[in-house]
C-alpha positions, 0 to 999 in steps of 0.5 A: 249776130243779126243787127238788122233791127239797129240798122233799120233805125241807127238814130236810137238804141237797140237791145238784142241777144242770143237764145237763153240756154236751158242750163242757165235757167236751171242753175247759178250762173256768172255774168260778165259785162264790158263795152266797146266804142266808149272813146271814139267820136264816130259810131255807136257804143256797144255794151255786152254781157255774156253768161254761163253756168258756174259749173261750166266755167272750165269749159268756157276757159277752154274756148280761149277768150281774150281781151278784144283789144288785144285781138285783130278783127279777124281773130275777134270774129273767129272767137265770136263764132266759137262762142256762139257755137257753144249755145248749149251753155253760153248766152249773150246780150247787147245794147247798142247806143247810137252816136245820136243818142249818146250826144243828145243824152250828154247835152240834155238840160239835166246833167247826164254824163257818159259814166252815168249813161254807161252805168245805167246801160249795164244795170239795164242789161243785168236786169234784162238777163234776170228777166229772161230767167237766167239764174245770175249769181255772180257778176264781173264788170270792167269798171267805168270810173272809180271801181269801188263806187261803181261796185257799191252802186251795182250792189244797191241795185242787185243786193242778191248778187255777188258783184266784182268790179275791177279795172281791166276785168276783160283781161282777168275774167274769161266771162268778161273777155267773152262779153268784150268780144261780143261788144266789139264784134257788134260795134265793128259790124255796125260801123262797117255797115253803117247806113247814112240817111244823109246825102254826103255827096263826094265825101269819101268813107275813109274815116280811120279808127274813129278816135279823136286823135286819128288824123284820118278821122279829123280830116273826115270830120272836116270834110263831112261837115255841113256848115248849116246842118252840122254832122251826119248822125254817125258823129258824136257831136258832143265830143270836143273834137267835133265841137272845135270844128263846128265852132270854127267852120259852121255857120254861127247861130244867133238868137233873135232875142239876143240884147247884143243884136241891136235893131232886132225886135224882141220876141217879147214885144209880140206878146206885150199889150199896147198901152193905148188899148182900152180892151179889158182882159177876160175875167178868167185872167182878172179872177186869177190876178194874172197880168201881162208881162212885158219884161223878164 
């Protein structure tokens, strides 16, 4: 698994995958979807898919895949090596979403929450695999939000596929377990090899698990905060844990046009036409009945 493309620019997103086995282009396949890193305040979220021919599900089961959350990092790496060694009938693809992309998406003007981002990423990966020529027939997904609604959404996008969405699908279906391992291994490697474009000075890189309730993570968040520029791109600044520290320790931002700040000249005043001016507006404005606005 080579993450060099993401490591060159870890502020956006990156999609990568294995070569598509010829067997997956020749006959109907099952595909599993899972993610890693949904909850942490640090690091990327990674969506993974794994697929294999329906006729090869018994061989997939023999690889002894398991829910990545029940495994140690070393066990996950070992199982990914086993999975990647079965390239003659197993393929995988990943979509890595950076902390910066996650936070900016969630804080844009139009509401776009983490569930919607997750759904769109999963849909994009299914389409990516279909476009690569994989003959997907069955899809198994670990749910995000209500399982029934998510399943209906996927069926609307892919009416030709048999879709199953279940809670804890990573412990129920080996193909989802395999996707879970791919996603978790990618996230582990991305976090471990993270390149900080920011100068963090003497801040130690002991940030714990990255989850909001981890004391080490909270301590690191407080240490790496720049009072003016905020957090490095490794931090999901839209998370409430980060927001709380920002509100208490960062320099407050004040809008110069805030009416509460007395004595500050309004931004609108720079655009208002002086009353004493006898200059007539250009006919472009007169013909279109456009007038200068001095208030909102």
